[in-house]
C-alpha positions in Angstrom: -153.9 19.1 -12.5 -152.1 22.7 -12.5 -153.2 25.8 -14.1 -149.8 28.2 -14.7 -151.1 31.8 -14.4 -154.3 31.1 -13.3 -155.2 35.0 -12.9 -158.9 35.0 -10.4 -158.7 30.6 -10.3 -161.3 30.3 -12.5 -160.5 27.4 -14.6 -159.0 25.6 -11.4 -162.2 25.9 -9.3 -164.3 24.9 -12.3 -162.8 21.4 -12.9 -162.5 21.2 -9.4 -166.4 21.4 -9.1 -166.3 19.4 -11.9 -163.8 16.4 -10.6 -163.8 16.6 -6.8 -162.3 13.3 -6.9 -159.0 15.2 -8.7 -156.5 18.0 -7.0 -156.2 20.8 -8.7 -153.5 23.3 -8.0 -153.6 27.4 -9.1 -150.4 29.2 -9.4 -150.0 32.8 -10.2 -147.3 35.7 -8.9 -150.3 37.3 -7.6 -152.0 36.6 -4.6 -154.5 39.1 -4.8 -155.6 38.0 -9.1 -156.1 34.5 -7.5 -157.8 35.9 -4.5 -161.6 35.2 -6.1 -160.6 32.0 -6.6 -159.7 30.9 -3.3 -162.2 32.8 -1.7 -165.1 30.5 -4.0 -163.6 27.3 -3.1 -163.9 28.0 0.9 -167.4 29.6 0.6 -168.6 26.8 -1.6 -166.2 24.1 0.7 -164.3 22.6 -2.1 -161.5 20.4 -0.6 -159.5 19.8 -4.1 -158.3 23.1 -4.7 -155.4 24.8 -3.2 -152.8 28.3 -4.8 -149.5 28.3 -4.3 -148.0 32.3 -5.2 -144.8 31.7 -6.9 -143.1 32.2 -10.3 -143.8 29.9 -12.8 -139.8 30.1 -13.4 -140.3 28.1 -9.6 -142.5 25.6 -10.5 -140.2 22.5 -11.0 -138.4 23.4 -7.4 -142.6 22.6 -5.6 -143.9 19.4 -7.5 -141.4 16.3 -7.9 -140.5 14.5 -10.9 -143.9 12.9 -12.7 -146.1 14.3 -10.3 -148.1 16.2 -12.4 -151.3 15.2 -14.5 -152.2 18.0 -16.7 -150.5 21.4 -16.6 -153.3 24.0 -18.4 -151.4 27.3 -19.5 -154.7 29.7 -19.6 -154.6 32.5 -21.3 -150.6 34.5 -21.0 -149.4 37.6 -21.7 -147.7 36.5 -25.3 -144.7 37.9 -24.7 -144.6 39.3 -28.6 -141.8 41.5 -28.6 -138.5 39.3 -29.5 -136.2 40.2 -26.4 -139.1 39.3 -24.2 -138.8 35.7 -26.2 -137.8 33.5 -23.1 -140.5 35.0 -21.2 -142.9 32.9 -23.6 -144.4 30.0 -20.8 -144.1 28.0 -23.8 -141.2 28.7 -24.3 -138.4 25.7 -24.1 -137.2 26.1 -21.3 -140.6 26.7 -19.3 -141.5 23.0 -21.4 -138.0 21.3 -19.8 -139.3 22.8 -16.6 -142.7 21.1 -16.8 -141.6 18.3 -18.6 -139.8 17.3 -15.2 -142.6 17.4 -12.9 -145.0 15.9 -15.7 -146.4 12.4 -15.8 -145.7 10.6 -18.0 -148.5 10.7 -20.9 -148.7 14.0 -18.8 -150.9 16.4 -21.0 -150.4 20.0 -21.6 -153.2 22.6 -22.6 -153.0 26.0 -23.7 -155.3 28.4 -24.7 -155.2 31.7 -25.4 -156.2 34.8 -27.5 -153.4 35.0 -28.9 -153.1 34.0 -32.7 -149.2 34.8 -32.5 -148.5 32.9 -29.4 -150.8 30.2 -31.2 -148.8 30.1 -33.7 -145.1 30.6 -31.9 -145.8 27.7 -30.1 -147.4 25.2 -32.8 -144.6 26.4 -34.5 -142.2 24.9 -31.7 -143.8 22.3 -30.6 -143.2 20.7 -34.4 -140.0 21.6 -34.2 -139.1 19.9 -31.4 -141.1 16.9 -32.0 -143.5 17.0 -29.3 -146.9 15.3 -29.5 -149.6 17.6 -30.8 -153.3 16.2 -30.0 -155.4 18.5 -31.0 -155.1 22.1 -32.4 -157.6 24.3 -32.8 -157.6 28.3 -34.2 -161.3 29.6 -33.2 -162.6 27.0 -30.7 -165.9 28.9 -30.7 -166.4 29.9 -33.9 -166.4 26.4 -36.0 -169.1 24.9 -35.5 -167.9 21.5 -36.9 -165.9 21.8 -33.5 -166.1 18.9 -31.5 -164.3 19.5 -27.7 -161.9 16.6 -27.3 -160.9 18.2 -23.6 -164.4 18.1 -21.1 -165.4 21.7 -20.5 -163.6 23.4 -22.7 -165.8 25.8 -23.5 -167.4 25.6 -20.1 -165.1 27.4 -17.8 -163.8 30.7 -18.6 -161.3 32.7 -17.8 -162.3 36.7 -16.7 -159.6 37.5 -19.5 -161.6 35.1 -22.1 -164.5 36.7 -21.5 -163.9 40.0 -22.2 -161.7 38.8 -25.5 -164.5 36.7 -26.6 -166.9 39.7 -26.0 -164.9 41.9 -27.8 -164.4 39.4 -31.0 -161.4 38.0 -30.8 -161.2 34.5 -31.6 -160.0 32.1 -29.1 -157.4 29.2 -30.0 -156.6 26.1 -28.2 -153.6 23.0 -28.4 -153.3 19.9 -26.4 -150.3 18.1 -26.4 -147.9 16.2 -25.0 -144.3 17.0 -24.2 -142.4 13.6 -23.1 
């Protein structure tokens, strides 16, 4: 499993603790961000989590084709300005990179506080004919919501905690791009 733009690595570390039989890699351009997660992994003896400092644009240079089971994108910059469209982590160019490294049937996850990015991604996925497994506009506020993804609510990123405390809605999309 990869966590792209992992920040402090909360998802990578949290999932590594919950699933010791699986390997997890957090990727971010700034090593100072994931230092917290790497430190926790070392201090708690987690041997199934690692961190990689690189640009997300190069992700397909670090992994073989069909190597990755799941990719998490947690609270990326939504790049709202039109001229920044190509920098959105769910832009078709990025999806093509992810498709190269995902195993057939591999799962993508997008968790964000940006209604804009959520809507953009849903529209894009539908337009490209990709399979949307689930989409939720408020994973905490909908009492009838039953998570179909383990630990979706239990593991929170630093930004998720901040945004939730400010009353922002947290959205989620689970999809396949093969």
